[in-house]
N, C-alpha and C positions, 0 to 999 in steps of 0.2 A: 649477539644482538638479536632481539626479538623480531619475528616476522612482521612486516607491515600489515599483514592480514590477521594477526593475532588479536581477535576481539572476543575471545571466549567468555569473558566475564559479563558480556552484555547480552540481553535478551533479544535485542534488535540490532542488526549489523548494517551499516551503510558502507557501500563500496562502490568503486568506479570501474565500469567496463566489464567485458567478458572474462578477463583474467581474474578480476576481483570477485565476480560472481562465482566462478569455478572454485576459487579458494575459500570462500566464506559460506556459500549456500549448502553444501552437503551436510554439515553438522549444525545448521541453524534452524531455529523454529521460524524466524522471519528474516529475510534478507532483502534489502532495498538496494537496487542497482541504479546508479545514475550514469547516463552516458550522453554524448553529443551526437550519437549516430542518428540516422533518419528513423522515423517511427517504425517503418517496416523492418529495418535491420534490427532495431532494438527488440521488436516483438519476436522476430525470428530467433535471435540469440536467447531471449528469455524462454521461449518454448523449447529450444534445443536442450536447455538444462533442466527442463521439467516444470517450469512455471505454468500456472493455470491462468488463462486469460479470461476475464469476466467482461464481456461487452455490456454496454449500457443498453437496457431494454426499455420498451415503452412503460412497463410497470415501474421501473426505477424513476423514469422521468416524471410520470404522473405523481408518484409519491413525493418526489423532490419539490414539485410545484405546489403540492397541497399541505406540506408540513407547516405547522403553526409555530415555527421557530423563527425568532427575530433575526438571526444571522442570514443575510441576504446573498452571500457569495454563491453564485450558481454552481460552481464546480464543487465546493464543499457540500452543498445540499445534495448534489448527485452522488457523491461518495458516501454520505451518510445514508441516503435512501438505498443505495446498492448494498451497503453493509446490513441494513435492516431487512431488506427483501431476501438476501442470500444467507441470512443468519451468520454473518461473518464477524470476526473480531476486527474492530476498527482500531488502527494504530495511529496515534497522533501526538504531537507536542503542542498543537494549536490550542491556546486557551479559549478561543471562541467556540471550539467544538467540545471541549471537556464538559461533561455534565448533561449532554443531550440524551434523548431517549433511544440509544442504540443498544441492541441486546448485549453486546460485549464491547467494551472500550479499553484499550491498553494505552496508558500514558507513562511518560517518564520525565 
């Protein structure tokens, strides 16, 4: 029987909790961990396994507010602005975000 964490054929892996993160993150390019822990616990676990935390800065917020993008979701706008400022690859399946002017976008 295959491991429940065997997601090797996928570029982006989604997993649940610290055990899922420990199983999938070491050999992943991108790993998204979803958990129901408190924010500080989730942040602590992510940092313990080497995740980089990118706080939202004033520069991110100012860009998000000034973007001439019709999509009005404030959180999406902040994520796009952060990816732009940080020159990060933006990973999404959200059709509303695909095609926006982010330096690098990865969709599936």
